[in-house]
C-alpha positions as CSV (number, residue, x, y, z in Angstrom):
1,M,52.2,1.6,2.1
2,L,50.9,5.5,2.9
3,L,47.7,6.3,2.0
4,E,47.5,9.8,3.8
5,M,48.5,11.8,6.8
6,R,46.9,14.9,8.3
7,F,48.8,17.2,10.9
8,S,47.7,20.4,12.6
9,N,48.8,22.6,15.1
10,F,52.5,22.0,14.5
11,F,54.8,24.8,13.7
12,S,54.1,26.7,10.8
13,I,50.8,24.1,10.7
14,K,48.0,25.8,12.0
15,D,44.4,24.0,10.6
16,E,44.3,21.0,9.5
17,I,47.3,19.7,6.1
18,S,46.6,16.8,4.3
19,I,49.1,15.0,1.9
20,D,46.7,12.4,0.4
21,F,48.8,9.8,-1.8
22,K,45.7,8.3,-3.2
23,A,45.3,9.2,-6.5
24,G,43.4,11.9,-8.5
25,N,40.4,11.1,-11.3
26,I,42.8,12.0,-14.5
27,N,41.8,10.6,-17.9
28,T,43.9,12.8,-19.8
29,A,46.5,11.1,-22.4
30,T,49.4,12.5,-20.7
31,A,48.6,11.2,-17.8
32,K,47.8,7.5,-19.3
33,E,51.1,7.6,-20.0
34,L,52.4,7.7,-16.9
35,V,50.6,4.4,-15.8
36,D,53.8,3.5,-14.3
37,N,53.5,6.4,-11.4
38,V,51.0,4.8,-9.6
39,F,50.1,1.4,-8.5
40,K,47.1,-0.7,-6.7
41,A,46.6,-1.5,-3.1
42,N,43.6,-3.1,-1.6
43,D,41.6,-1.6,-4.5
44,E,43.0,2.4,-4.2
45,T,45.5,3.6,-7.1
46,L,48.1,5.0,-5.1
47,L,50.5,7.6,-6.3
48,K,54.4,6.8,-6.1
49,V,55.8,10.0,-5.9
50,Q,55.2,13.5,-4.4
51,G,56.9,16.2,-4.7
52,L,56.3,19.7,-2.2
53,F,57.5,22.7,-3.6
54,G,57.4,26.5,-2.5
55,P,58.9,29.3,-1.0
56,N,61.5,28.8,1.6
57,A,59.6,29.4,5.2
58,S,56.1,28.1,4.1
59,G,55.7,24.7,6.0
60,K,57.5,22.2,3.4
61,S,60.1,21.1,6.2
62,S,57.0,21.6,8.4
63,I,55.2,19.1,7.2
64,L,58.5,16.4,7.1
65,K,58.7,17.5,10.8
66,A,55.4,16.5,11.9
67,A,55.6,12.9,10.2
68,S,58.8,12.4,11.8
69,F,57.8,13.7,15.1
70,C,55.2,11.4,14.7
71,R,57.0,8.2,14.2
72,Q,59.6,8.8,17.0
73,L,56.6,8.9,19.5
74,V,55.7,5.6,18.4
75,I,58.8,4.4,18.4
76,D,60.2,5.8,21.9
77,S,57.6,7.1,24.1
78,F,57.5,3.9,25.7
79,Q,60.2,5.1,27.3
80,N,58.8,8.7,28.5
81,N,58.7,9.4,32.4
82,E,55.9,11.5,34.0
83,G,56.3,15.1,33.7
84,A,58.3,14.6,30.2
85,T,57.5,17.7,27.9
86,F,57.3,17.1,24.1
87,T,59.7,18.7,22.1
88,F,57.9,21.0,19.2
89,T,56.3,24.0,18.8
90,P,52.5,24.3,18.6
91,F,51.4,27.3,16.1
92,K,52.2,30.9,17.6
93,F,49.8,33.0,16.9
94,D,45.6,33.1,17.8
95,G,45.5,31.5,20.6
96,Y,46.7,28.2,19.1
97,Y,49.7,27.5,21.5
98,E,47.4,26.2,24.0
99,K,45.2,24.2,22.4
100,P,46.3,20.7,21.0
101,S,48.4,19.2,18.2
102,S,46.5,16.3,16.0
103,F,48.3,13.9,13.9
104,F,46.5,11.2,11.5
105,I,48.2,8.1,9.9
106,D,46.4,6.3,7.0
107,F,48.3,3.1,5.9
108,I,48.4,-0.3,4.6
109,T,50.5,-3.2,6.1
110,D,50.5,-7.0,5.9
111,G,47.5,-6.2,3.7
112,I,45.6,-4.3,6.2
113,E,44.6,-0.8,5.7
114,Y,44.5,1.1,9.6
115,E,44.0,4.7,10.9
116,Y,46.1,5.6,13.5
117,S,45.8,9.1,15.1
118,F,46.2,11.2,18.5
119,T,46.2,14.6,20.1
120,L,48.5,15.9,22.5
121,T,49.6,18.8,24.0
122,R,53.1,19.8,24.9
123,N,52.7,17.9,28.4
124,Q,50.3,14.7,27.4
125,I,48.7,12.9,25.2
126,L,45.1,13.6,25.2
127,T,43.4,10.9,22.8
128,E,44.6,7.8,20.7
129,E,42.8,6.0,19.1
130,L,43.3,3.0,16.2
131,H,41.0,1.3,13.6
132,Y,41.4,-0.8,10.6
133,Y,39.6,-2.1,7.5
134,P,38.4,-6.0,7.9
135,G,36.2,-5.5,4.8
136,K,34.8,-2.5,3.4
137,R,33.4,-1.2,6.8
138,R,36.3,0.9,9.0
139,A,36.0,-1.0,12.5
140,K,37.5,0.2,16.1
141,I,40.3,-1.7,17.8
142,F,40.5,0.4,20.5
143,T,40.4,4.4,21.7
144,R,42.0,6.1,24.8
145,N,40.7,9.5,25.8
146,E,42.1,10.9,28.8
147,A,39.3,13.2,29.7
148,A,36.6,10.2,29.9
149,G,37.1,9.4,33.2
150,S,39.8,8.7,36.2
151,T,40.1,5.2,35.6
152,K,41.4,3.3,32.8
153,S,38.7,1.3,32.2
154,D,37.1,4.6,31.7
155,I,39.7,6.2,29.3
156,Y,40.2,3.3,27.0
157,S,37.7,1.0,25.1
158,F,38.9,-2.2,23.6
159,A,37.4,-4.2,20.9
160,E,37.1,-7.7,21.1
161,G,39.9,-10.1,20.6
162,Q,42.8,-7.7,19.5
163,F,44.6,-7.2,22.4
164,T,45.8,-9.8,24.9
165,K,45.3,-8.0,28.6
166,P,44.5,-4.6,26.6
167,L,44.0,-3.3,30.7
168,D,47.3,-4.6,32.0
169,V,49.0,-2.8,29.1
170,A,46.9,0.4,29.7
171,Q,48.2,0.3,33.4
172,S,51.6,0.9,32.1
173,T,50.6,3.2,30.2
174,G,51.1,6.8,31.4
175,K,50.3,10.6,30.1
176,T,53.4,11.1,28.1
177,T,53.2,7.3,26.7
178,L,51.3,6.0,23.9
179,F,49.6,3.2,23.9
180,I,50.8,1.3,21.0
181,S,54.1,2.1,22.0
182,R,53.6,0.8,25.5
183,A,51.7,-2.2,24.2
184,S,54.8,-3.2,21.5
185,Q,56.9,-3.5,24.4
186,M,55.0,-5.5,26.0
187,D,54.9,-8.0,23.5
188,R,51.2,-7.3,21.7
189,E,51.1,-9.0,18.2
190,L,49.1,-6.1,16.3
191,A,51.0,-3.2,18.5
192,K,54.2,-4.6,17.3
193,K,52.6,-4.8,13.9
194,I,52.4,-1.2,14.1
195,Y,55.2,0.0,15.9
196,N,57.2,-2.2,12.7
197,F,55.6,0.0,10.1
198,F,56.2,2.9,11.6
199,R,59.8,1.6,12.5
200,T,61.0,-0.5,9.2
201,E,58.5,0.9,6.3
202,L,58.0,4.7,7.1
203,L,61.6,6.0,6.7
204,I,62.1,9.5,7.3
205,G,65.8,10.8,6.3
206,L,68.7,9.4,5.0
207,P,68.8,6.1,7.9
208,Q,72.1,4.0,7.5
209,L,72.1,1.2,5.9
210,S,74.9,-1.4,7.0
211,G,75.8,-5.3,7.8
212,Q,75.2,-7.8,4.8
213,Y,72.4,-6.8,3.8
214,A,73.9,-3.2,2.8
215,V,76.5,-5.4,0.8
216,E,74.0,-7.5,-0.8
217,L,72.2,-4.5,-1.9
218,F,75.2,-2.8,-3.2
219,N,76.4,-5.6,-5.0
220,K,72.9,-6.7,-6.8
221,N,72.9,-2.9,-7.9
222,K,76.1,-1.9,-8.5
223,E,75.8,-0.9,-12.1
224,L,73.0,1.3,-11.3
225,I,75.0,3.2,-9.0
226,L,77.9,3.4,-11.0
227,K,75.3,4.9,-14.0
228,A,73.8,7.5,-11.4
229,L,77.2,8.2,-10.3
230,K,78.2,9.2,-14.0
231,L,75.2,11.4,-14.3
232,A,76.5,13.3,-10.8
233,D,78.9,14.3,-13.4
234,S,81.7,12.1,-11.0
235,D,85.0,10.4,-12.4
236,I,84.2,7.7,-10.1
237,S,85.1,4.3,-12.8
238,D,84.4,1.6,-9.6
239,I,83.5,0.8,-6.8
240,N,83.9,-1.7,-4.2
241,V,83.1,-3.2,-0.8
242,K,84.8,-5.0,1.9
243,I,83.7,-6.0,5.5
244,E,86.8,-5.7,7.3
245,K,87.8,-6.6,11.1
246,T,88.1,-3.3,12.5
247,P,89.1,-2.3,16.0
248,L,87.2,-0.4,18.5
249,F,88.3,2.0,21.0
250,T,87.2,3.0,24.4
251,V,88.3,5.7,26.3
252,V,90.1,4.3,29.5
253,P,90.8,7.4,32.6
254,Q,94.3,5.9,33.9
255,V,96.0,8.0,36.8
256,T,99.2,8.9,37.0
257,R,101.3,9.0,40.0
258,N,101.1,12.3,40.4
259,G,97.3,11.6,40.8
260,I,96.1,13.6,38.0
261,P,93.6,11.8,35.4
262,V,94.7,10.7,31.5
263,Q,92.6,9.6,29.0
264,T,94.1,7.2,26.9
265,N,92.8,4.6,23.9
266,A,92.0,1.1,24.7
267,V,91.3,-1.5,22.3
268,T,88.6,-3.5,23.8
269,Q,87.0,-5.3,20.6
270,V,87.2,-5.6,17.5
271,A,84.1,-5.6,14.9
272,D,83.2,-6.5,11.3
273,V,82.9,-2.7,9.8
274,V,81.7,-2.5,6.1
275,N,83.8,-0.6,4.1
276,F,83.2,0.6,0.0
277,Y,86.4,1.8,-1.7
278,T,86.5,3.8,-4.8
279,T,88.7,4.1,-7.6
280,H,89.0,6.8,-10.4
281,K,89.2,7.0,-14.0
282,K,92.7,8.7,-13.5
283,K,94.5,5.9,-11.4
284,S,92.5,2.9,-11.4
285,D,94.7,1.2,-9.0
286,I,94.8,3.6,-6.3
287,P,91.5,2.7,-3.7
288,F,89.6,5.6,-2.0
289,N,87.7,5.1,1.2
290,L,84.6,6.4,0.7
291,I,83.3,8.0,3.8
292,A,86.6,9.2,4.9
293,E,87.8,10.7,1.4
294,E,85.4,11.2,-0.8
295,S,83.6,14.5,-1.4
296,A,79.8,15.3,0.5
297,G,78.2,15.0,-2.2
298,T,79.5,11.9,-3.6
299,I,78.9,10.1,0.2
300,Q,75.4,11.8,-0.4
301,I,74.5,10.7,-3.7
302,F,76.1,7.0,-2.7
303,N,73.8,7.0,0.8
304,L,70.2,8.2,-1.1
305,L,70.6,5.8,-3.8
306,L,71.4,2.7,-1.7
307,I,68.4,3.9,1.2
308,L,66.3,4.3,-2.6
309,L,67.2,0.8,-3.7
310,D,65.7,-0.4,-0.2
311,V,62.9,1.4,-0.4
312,C,62.1,0.5,-4.3
313,K,62.8,-3.6,-4.0
314,N,60.7,-3.6,-0.8
315,G,58.0,-1.8,-1.2
316,K,59.2,0.8,1.2
317,T,57.8,4.7,1.8
318,L,60.8,7.3,2.0
319,L,60.0,11.4,3.5
320,L,63.0,13.4,2.1
321,D,63.7,17.0,2.6
322,E,65.3,18.6,0.1
323,F,66.4,15.3,-1.5
324,D,67.9,17.2,-4.6
325,A,70.6,19.4,-2.7
326,S,73.8,20.1,-5.1
327,L,72.0,16.8,-7.3
328,H,72.0,18.2,-11.2
329,T,68.2,18.1,-12.8
330,E,69.3,14.9,-14.5
331,L,70.2,12.9,-11.6
332,A,67.0,14.2,-9.4
333,Q,64.7,12.7,-12.1
334,F,66.6,9.7,-12.2
335,I,66.2,9.3,-9.0
336,L,62.0,9.8,-9.6
337,D,62.4,7.7,-12.3
338,M,63.7,5.1,-10.3
339,V,60.7,5.3,-7.7
340,N,58.4,5.6,-10.4
341,A,59.7,2.0,-11.9
342,S,59.6,0.2,-8.8
343,K,56.5,-1.8,-8.1
344,S,55.2,-0.4,-4.8
345,A,57.9,2.6,-3.6
346,Q,56.7,5.6,-2.4
347,F,58.5,8.9,-1.9
348,L,57.4,12.2,-0.5
349,F,59.9,15.1,-1.2
350,T,60.6,18.8,-0.7
351,S,62.8,20.8,-3.4
352,H,63.1,24.1,-5.0
353,N,64.0,22.5,-8.5
354,T,61.4,23.8,-10.9
355,N,62.5,21.7,-13.4
356,L,61.0,18.9,-11.8
357,L,57.9,20.9,-12.3
358,N,57.1,18.8,-15.9
359,V,53.6,17.2,-16.4
360,K,55.0,14.7,-19.0
361,R,57.3,13.0,-16.0
362,L,54.8,13.5,-13.1
363,R,51.0,13.6,-12.5
364,R,49.1,16.8,-11.6
365,D,48.5,15.1,-8.7
366,Q,52.1,14.6,-7.7
367,M,53.0,18.3,-7.7
368,L,52.1,19.5,-4.4
369,F,52.5,23.2,-3.2
370,T,53.3,24.8,0.3
371,N,52.1,28.4,0.4
372,K,52.3,30.9,3.8
373,K,49.0,32.4,4.5
374,E,48.3,35.8,5.9
375,D,48.0,34.5,9.3
376,G,51.4,32.7,8.7
377,S,50.4,29.2,8.5
378,T,50.7,26.5,5.5
379,E,48.5,25.7,3.5
380,V,48.8,22.5,1.0
381,Y,47.3,21.6,-2.3
382,S,48.0,20.2,-5.9
383,L,48.4,21.2,-9.4
384,F,45.7,18.7,-9.7
385,D,43.5,21.5,-7.7
386,F,43.7,24.2,-10.2
387,K,40.9,23.4,-12.7
388,D,42.0,25.4,-15.5
389,F,45.6,24.1,-15.7
390,R,45.8,22.2,-18.9
391,E,48.2,19.5,-19.8
392,N,49.5,21.6,-22.6
393,M,50.4,24.1,-20.5
394,D,54.0,24.3,-19.3
395,A,53.9,23.9,-15.4
396,E,57.4,25.2,-14.6
397,K,56.7,28.5,-16.4
398,C,53.3,28.7,-14.8
399,Y,55.2,27.9,-10.9
400,L,57.6,31.0,-11.8
401,Q,55.1,33.1,-12.8
402,G,53.1,33.3,-9.8
403,R,49.9,31.3,-11.1
404,F,49.6,28.6,-8.5
405,D,50.5,31.5,-5.8
406,A,53.6,29.2,-3.7
407,V,56.3,31.6,-5.2
408,P,58.2,33.9,-3.7
409,Y,58.4,37.9,-5.0
410,I,61.5,38.7,-4.4
411,N,62.5,42.6,-5.4
412,S,65.7,42.1,-6.9
413,S,66.5,45.5,-9.2
414,F,69.8,47.4,-9.3
415,A,67.8,50.4,-7.3
416,T,67.1,48.1,-4.4
417,I,69.7,46.2,-4.1
418,K,71.5,49.1,-4.0
419,S,69.3,50.8,-1.6
420,L,70.4,47.5,0.9
421,L,74.1,48.2,0.6
422,G,73.8,51.9,1.3
423,E,74.8,52.7,-1.9
424,D,72.1,54.5,-3.2
């Protein structure tokens, strides 16, 4: 589970911003009614849901991109060759383009809290650190500072007993590779635990569920999915799942008599593929292949629900950009309620749906705002930071009035529009 993320110098993020899942000290009657919106972990009270709201180009997506970049570097950087360039853009103004970018993740896995961080430029990793909390006090597992010397023993410092032959791993870790990524591939147990947190517990976007697990998850929660589709105004009356033998094709080049290569499909193997079939109220005896024949919106809702069921049942963390695009407000709220009803799932989302700014459904510290400052950089703050906001106020109305700054001012007068159209 996620406690906090901090990032700096990444796209529109200039100075360090924080996404903190640790709950604020709110003791109002309204907050007490939302007891299901929080949970306890290692003596910390954590939020299950946080929403990022703000105008276009204010940096909401940059935050999720930073988290995704961090995750992928942990998972994939062991494959990097020397001379590789990291595919991101630092903040472009005020000389920050040449400065390092920083990434920090505070999380709990297997009941232990870890703090993992690194800094880098577009060409190399500069520092990397891993600490943990075996009790109340923070303790070092390892640190890395590429500027500390010319040898690996100068660059790395390891706590006793955490890794087997850690310098062997360090010798195999290049300047574009994270030590944790390399150590995991070299079968170091602690590194594999950290690696697996990023790979299986921290999900970003909509990963596809497949195989027998997807079938079991669907069968156990079929009624909930049908209820959600009904909220989406769908006329789907039933959904069934089948594991079907499906031929897999590969393109095999063959040469004709005149020597011209022609590509033809050849069956190489048959695989078990999970297919979902829907039926509709009008003709309940005619099945539709969900992926091939249903609308993009229906497929999106189905995939979102299936992923969220996995997240909710297994206490995972999901980060999703514009999760409610094309969704009715009632369905969007249903999805948030689903996470809040879970035991320990977490969901960070971005949205433009101001109807979700409701203090009767979300705590003040669950509503985050992004704003673009005068220097073009992103700032993040929560409704909890506004001490003059009282919970008998309408949060949505206050937001649209610009009281939280994170709403665009658009001059939509007829005179302005006519001027733009050249009809003034």
